Structures are given as C-alpha cells and as structure tokens.
C-alpha positions in Angstrom: 50.0 -45.6 0.1 51.1 -42.9 -2.3 50.6 -39.3 -1.1 49.0 -36.6 -3.3 52.4 -34.8 -3.5 53.9 -37.9 -5.1 51.4 -38.0 -8.0 51.5 -35.8 -11.1 48.8 -35.5 -13.8 50.4 -35.5 -17.2 49.5 -35.8 -20.8 50.9 -38.2 -23.4 51.0 -36.2 -26.6 51.0 -38.4 -29.7 53.7 -37.6 -32.3 54.4 -39.5 -35.5 56.7 -42.1 -33.9 56.9 -41.0 -30.3 54.9 -39.5 -27.5 55.7 -36.5 -25.4 55.1 -36.6 -21.7 54.1 -33.1 -20.4 52.6 -31.8 -17.2 48.9 -31.2 -17.6 49.4 -27.6 -16.4 51.5 -26.9 -19.6 48.6 -27.6 -22.0 46.2 -24.8 -22.5 44.0 -26.2 -25.2 43.8 -28.8 -27.9 42.4 -27.4 -31.2 41.6 -28.7 -34.6 44.3 -28.5 -37.2 44.6 -25.3 -39.2 47.1 -24.6 -41.9 49.7 -22.2 -40.5 50.8 -18.9 -42.0 54.4 -19.7 -43.0 57.3 -17.6 -42.0 59.8 -16.9 -44.8 63.2 -18.3 -44.2 62.2 -20.4 -41.1 63.7 -23.8 -40.5 61.5 -26.9 -41.3 60.4 -27.3 -37.6 59.0 -23.8 -37.4 55.8 -24.3 -39.4 54.6 -20.7 -39.1 51.8 -19.2 -36.9 48.2 -20.1 -36.3 45.3 -18.1 -34.9 44.4 -18.8 -31.3 42.8 -16.8 -28.6 42.7 -13.6 -30.7 46.4 -13.7 -31.5 49.0 -15.5 -33.6 51.0 -18.2 -31.9 54.0 -20.1 -33.3 53.4 -23.6 -34.5 56.2 -26.1 -34.3 56.8 -29.7 -35.4 58.5 -31.4 -32.4 59.8 -34.2 -34.7 61.4 -31.7 -37.1 62.9 -29.8 -34.1 64.6 -33.1 -33.3 66.1 -33.3 -36.8 63.5 -35.7 -38.3 60.9 -34.9 -41.0 57.8 -33.1 -40.1 54.9 -35.5 -40.3 52.1 -35.2 -42.8 48.8 -33.9 -41.6 45.7 -36.1 -41.5 42.2 -36.1 -40.1 43.7 -37.0 -36.7 46.1 -34.1 -36.7 45.6 -31.6 -33.8 47.4 -28.6 -32.4 48.2 -28.6 -28.7 48.5 -25.0 -27.4 51.1 -24.9 -24.7 51.6 -22.4 -21.9 55.2 -21.2 -22.1 57.4 -21.7 -19.0 60.0 -19.0 -19.9 59.7 -15.3 -21.1 61.1 -16.4 -24.5 57.5 -16.7 -26.0 56.1 -13.6 -24.4 55.7 -12.0 -27.8 52.9 -14.6 -28.6 51.2 -14.1 -25.3 53.3 -16.7 -23.6 51.9 -19.6 -25.8 53.0 -21.8 -28.7 51.4 -24.8 -30.4 52.8 -28.2 -31.2 51.6 -30.3 -34.1 50.3 -33.7 -32.9 48.9 -36.8 -34.4 45.7 -37.1 -32.2 44.4 -36.2 -28.8 46.6 -36.3 -25.8 45.9 -39.0 -23.2 45.7 -38.1 -19.5 47.9 -40.2 -17.2 48.6 -40.1 -13.5 52.2 -40.6 -12.7 53.8 -41.8 -9.5 57.4 -42.9 -8.7 56.5 -46.6 -9.0 55.4 -46.3 -12.6 58.0 -43.8 -14.0 61.6 -44.8 -14.7 64.5 -43.2 -16.5 65.3 -44.9 -19.8 68.8 -44.4 -21.3 68.3 -46.5 -24.5 68.4 -43.3 -26.6 70.8 -40.3 -26.5 69.8 -36.8 -27.4 72.1 -34.0 -28.5 73.0 -31.0 -26.4 70.9 -28.7 -28.6 67.9 -31.1 -28.8 64.6 -30.1 -27.3 64.5 -33.4 -25.4 65.6 -33.8 -21.8 65.3 -37.6 -21.7 63.2 -40.6 -22.4 61.4 -42.4 -19.7 59.7 -45.8 -19.3 56.2 -46.0 -17.8 54.8 -49.5 -17.9 54.9 -50.3 -21.7 55.3 -46.7 -22.9 58.6 -44.9 -23.7 57.7 -41.2 -24.0 60.0 -38.3 -24.4 60.3 -35.5 -21.8 60.6 -32.3 -23.8 63.0 -29.5 -22.9 60.5 -26.6 -23.1 63.1 -24.1 -22.1 65.3 -25.1 -25.1 62.2 -25.3 -27.5 61.0 -21.9 -26.4 64.5 -20.4 -26.9 64.5 -21.9 -30.4 61.1 -20.4 -31.2 62.3 -17.0 -29.8 65.4 -17.0 -32.0 63.4 -17.7 -35.1 60.7 -15.1 -34.2 63.3 -12.4 -33.7 65.0 -13.4 -37.0 61.7 -12.9 -39.0 
C-alpha cells in the first residue's frame, strides 16, 4: 500500500499543445481571463500585468517562454495565479500568472503512475525541467526558478 508521504496532489494545467504538471500548493487561484496591461519592450512571452489581489502581477505565456507562439485567447482561456518559489517575484507580492486554455485538473501522483520521459529535449535556458509520462498523459514539469528569473529580469528592465 502507498503511504501518504509517497503521494502528491498536483494540477495538470492545460496549455495550447501541452499540459504543465505543478504541485497543488503552487497554485493560488484560477481567475477569468482579463486583458493584460502590456509592458513596452517586453519579449512576446511577457504579456504584461493583470490585476489580482489588489496588486498587479506579471502575466506570462508559457508556450512563448519556450520559444513557440503565444496562443490566442478564447472563452476557455483562464489565468492561473502561481505562488512564486523564489524571491525573484517579490516585487509582485510573490505571485505571477500563467495564461492557460481551461481549468486545471487535480491529479494524485504516486511513484507507480509517474515516469520520466526523454522523448523531448529542452534547452538549457528553457523554463522546462523535463517531460514525464503518467498513464496516457505527457505533461511538462516547469522550471519555476528559471521562469521567475526570466520574469524578474524583464520587470527590472521596464
């Protein structure tokens, strides 16, 4: 039998062509899409800032941060507000938002359902640690430390 310490509650966050696998504790709130206030001179992945919790938080496109095109918004588009794990996003109250294509799905992970998948390679500066296989899903494990560093660099440049 699997012990409690061997299970982890995570969320599968839907992107345009992939899903992110993130610990449940990293997600603060899922909110309806709102158009961001753009930041002049920002790269395509830094979509601007959005109002949340009485402050402005950075909004990013994970797809564009990986070098792909930012997806178009639709009626399914949501913003997942994430709790930062580093001091890089302290200027925004320790939070940032990721553009998603729907509501995240809660999953319970254990060692018997989660396996490393090396079918894709990610660059050294990519905000992806790896891809994993869980039954018939192949989600990406984001590198929040790298993503938060990217956000901080752009926020300082503004």
